[in-house]
Each structure stands twice: as structure tokens, then as C-alpha cells.
C-alpha positions in Angstrom: 47.1 106.6 57.2 43.6 104.8 59.1 43.2 105.0 62.6 40.8 102.7 64.3 40.2 99.8 66.9 42.4 97.1 68.0 41.8 93.5 67.2 41.3 90.7 69.5 44.4 89.4 68.4 46.3 92.8 69.4 45.2 92.6 73.1 45.9 89.0 73.6 49.3 90.0 72.0 50.4 93.1 73.9 50.4 90.5 77.1 53.5 88.9 78.1 52.0 85.8 79.1 52.3 83.7 75.3 49.3 81.9 76.1 46.7 84.8 75.3 47.3 85.4 72.2 45.6 81.6 71.0 42.7 82.3 74.5 41.8 85.9 75.2 38.8 85.0 75.5 39.2 82.0 78.4 37.6 84.8 81.6 40.2 82.3 83.9 43.4 83.7 81.9 44.0 86.1 84.6 47.7 86.4 83.1 46.2 88.5 79.5 44.9 90.3 82.0 47.6 91.2 84.9 51.0 90.8 82.2 49.1 93.0 79.8 50.3 96.7 79.1 46.3 97.0 77.5 44.7 96.8 80.3 43.3 99.1 82.3 40.6 97.9 83.9 38.5 100.0 81.6 35.5 98.1 79.3 36.2 98.9 75.3 35.3 97.9 72.0 37.7 95.9 69.4 37.5 95.8 65.9 35.1 92.0 65.6 31.9 92.1 65.1 30.8 88.2 66.3 30.9 86.1 63.1 27.9 84.3 64.1 24.6 85.2 62.1 22.7 84.8 65.0 24.2 87.3 67.2 25.1 89.7 64.4 23.9 92.7 67.0 27.1 91.9 69.4 30.5 93.1 69.0 33.6 92.0 71.9 35.3 94.3 74.1 37.6 94.1 76.2 35.8 94.1 79.8 36.8 95.9 83.3 38.0 92.5 84.2 40.6 92.1 81.3 38.6 89.4 79.5 37.4 89.8 75.8 33.7 89.4 75.5 30.9 90.3 73.5 27.8 91.8 74.2 25.0 94.1 72.3 26.9 96.4 70.3 24.9 99.2 71.5 26.0 99.5 74.4 28.6 102.0 76.3 32.0 101.2 76.2 34.9 103.4 75.7 37.2 103.0 72.8 41.1 103.0 72.5 42.0 104.2 68.2 45.3 102.4 67.2 46.7 103.6 63.9 49.4 101.2 61.6 52.4 102.7 61.6 54.7 100.5 58.1 58.0 99.8 59.2 60.1 102.7 58.1 58.8 105.4 60.5 60.5 105.6 64.0 58.8 106.8 67.3 61.5 109.4 68.5 59.5 110.0 71.5 58.6 106.6 73.7 56.5 109.0 76.2 53.1 110.1 74.0 51.3 112.1 76.1 49.3 115.5 76.1 53.0 117.3 77.1 55.0 115.5 75.3 53.4 113.1 72.2 55.2 111.4 70.0 57.2 112.3 67.9 57.7 110.7 64.3 60.3 110.4 61.8 60.4 107.9 58.6 63.5 106.3 57.5 
């Protein structure tokens, strides 16, 4: 399958606080970053350009503070590659480290 970046909604759904799913752009909504396994104090790009023609040179990212914001697309930021797994794919190993990588199988 394809490898890409996560969507802003993926970041919202990674939080245990359900209010983040509708409002990840609110910089006062601290539960989105405090209870989110995708928050790691690193700024990284999301797969979503700004959908306003006057701001086409901007893209969304997760800030190191844990909020989804947008800025100039030419700025250097980290990326978090993501893959889409079909429902019949099973994860056999859970660590996902370089010494113990994920092992996938098909049901």
C-alpha cells in the first residue's frame, strides 16, 4: 500500500479526549495534546493544505505544543509516515522498534 502523512483528523482521533475530534485547532484545548499518543513535543507536517485560495502556500502541521496550526509550506518540519492497513491485516507484534519491528499478517 501507499505511505503518506496523517490527516489532522487522525491526530484528533488519537486523543482519549473526544472533544479533540471536533476541535483540534483550538490552542486552548490542552487535553488534545496531554492525552494524545501522537503528541511527542515535535513539530510535524499533516496531509492537508490550507483550503483558502489566498493561503495556498500554507499547510497544516502539529506544533511542538501539540496543536494543529498552519504556516508556510516551505518551512522545515518533521514528518510522521503513515500506512493504511486493510481490515484483514493483523498486527502480530506490537513494539514497532528497530530491534523488534511490527510483524503483519493477513487473516
